[in-house]
Kinemage of the C-alpha trace (Angstrom):
@kinemage 1
@onewidth
@group {chain A} dominant
@subgroup {mainchain}
@vectorlist {calphas} color= white
{ca unk a 1} P 0.000 0.000 0.000
{ca unk a 2} L 1.809 3.057 -1.255
{ca unk a 3} L -1.025 5.555 -1.558
{ca unk a 4} L -3.659 6.527 0.951
{ca unk a 5} L -6.605 8.793 0.229
{ca unk a 6} L -9.145 9.992 2.735
{ca unk a 7} L -12.124 12.160 1.994
{ca unk a 8} L -15.016 13.407 4.037
{ca unk a 9} L -18.524 14.076 2.961
{ca unk a 10} L -19.746 17.614 3.290
{ca unk a 11} L -23.129 18.677 4.535
{ca unk a 12} L -25.772 17.560 6.953
{ca unk a 13} L -26.602 14.343 5.054
{ca unk a 14} L -22.965 13.202 5.152
{ca unk a 15} L -22.593 14.057 8.829
{ca unk a 16} L -25.736 12.180 9.794
{ca unk a 17} L -25.464 9.198 7.419
{ca unk a 18} L -23.967 6.971 10.134
{ca unk a 19} L -24.523 8.072 13.679
{ca unk a 20} L -23.858 6.450 17.049
{ca unk a 21} L -26.778 6.966 19.412
{ca unk a 22} L -28.739 5.427 22.264
{ca unk a 23} L -32.203 3.983 21.818
{ca unk a 24} L -35.149 4.560 24.155
{ca unk a 25} L -33.938 1.774 26.479
{ca unk a 26} L -30.444 3.253 26.743
{ca unk a 27} L -28.650 0.702 24.536
{ca unk a 28} L -25.831 2.167 22.483
{ca unk a 29} L -26.107 1.455 18.757
{ca unk a 30} L -25.531 2.733 15.257
{ca unk a 31} L -28.194 4.494 13.202
{ca unk a 32} L -27.973 4.488 9.400
{ca unk a 33} L -29.900 7.092 7.453
{ca unk a 34} L -31.554 6.475 4.109
{ca unk a 35} L -28.819 8.623 2.489
{ca unk a 36} L -25.928 6.360 3.550
{ca unk a 37} L -25.586 4.665 0.147
{ca unk a 38} L -25.576 7.960 -1.778
{ca unk a 39} L -23.093 9.577 0.626
{ca unk a 40} L -20.790 6.537 0.484
{ca unk a 41} L -20.987 6.552 -3.321
{ca unk a 42} L -19.981 10.225 -3.485
{ca unk a 43} L -17.030 9.622 -1.148
{ca unk a 44} L -15.878 6.596 -3.152
{ca unk a 45} L -16.061 8.627 -6.366
{ca unk a 46} L -13.985 11.387 -4.756
{ca unk a 47} L -11.430 8.870 -3.476
{ca unk a 48} L -11.059 7.132 -6.840
{ca unk a 49} L -10.758 10.468 -8.638
{ca unk a 50} L -7.792 11.373 -6.435
{ca unk a 51} L -6.285 7.880 -6.306
{ca unk a 52} L -6.623 7.031 -10.014
{ca unk a 53} L -3.841 9.283 -11.328
{ca unk a 54} L -1.487 7.953 -8.646
{ca unk a 55} L -1.899 4.275 -9.455
{ca unk a 56} L -3.027 3.936 -13.075
{ca unk a 57} L -0.496 3.661 -15.901
{ca unk a 58} L -0.294 6.475 -18.471
{ca unk a 59} L -2.121 4.428 -21.083
{ca unk a 60} L -5.168 4.056 -18.830
{ca unk a 61} L -5.081 7.727 -17.861
{ca unk a 62} L -5.083 8.619 -21.554
{ca unk a 63} L -8.076 6.330 -22.174
{ca unk a 64} L -10.011 7.928 -19.308
{ca unk a 65} L -9.158 11.443 -20.527
{ca unk a 66} L -10.151 10.574 -24.082
{ca unk a 67} L -13.442 9.112 -22.884
{ca unk a 68} L -14.281 12.208 -20.823
{ca unk a 69} L -13.411 14.553 -23.707
{ca unk a 70} L -15.412 12.504 -26.198
{ca unk a 71} L -18.444 12.446 -23.894
{ca unk a 72} L -18.268 16.236 -23.443
{ca unk a 73} L -18.000 16.769 -27.200
{ca unk a 74} L -21.013 14.537 -27.880
{ca unk a 75} L -23.081 16.394 -25.271
{ca unk a 76} L -22.108 19.758 -26.760
{ca unk a 77} L -22.921 18.563 -30.274
{ca unk a 78} L -26.321 17.248 -29.186
{ca unk a 79} L -27.098 20.572 -27.492
{ca unk a 80} L -26.191 22.481 -30.656
{ca unk a 81} L -28.289 20.189 -32.820
{ca unk a 82} L -31.262 20.631 -30.502
{ca unk a 83} L -30.877 24.380 -30.772
{ca unk a 84} L -29.889 25.142 -27.171
{ca unk a 85} L -26.096 25.428 -26.948
{ca unk a 86} L -24.662 25.254 -23.449
């Protein structure tokens, strides 16, 4: 393990996604909100975005960059063809 990335969610949903609390009988437990999956997904995306350039070879980085650029160009072209350029 050469690279370590740590990110935190921002906002009330991220802060309250997993929360340690007591129930009505005084037992200590963990409460998971309905937003826990979405918050975890956003944090994983952030982590992989930072970690990817550190661990992927140049050829894979080029493929990812090409894919992102191509997707942006297709979206822009579709917007122009529909008559509402971004």
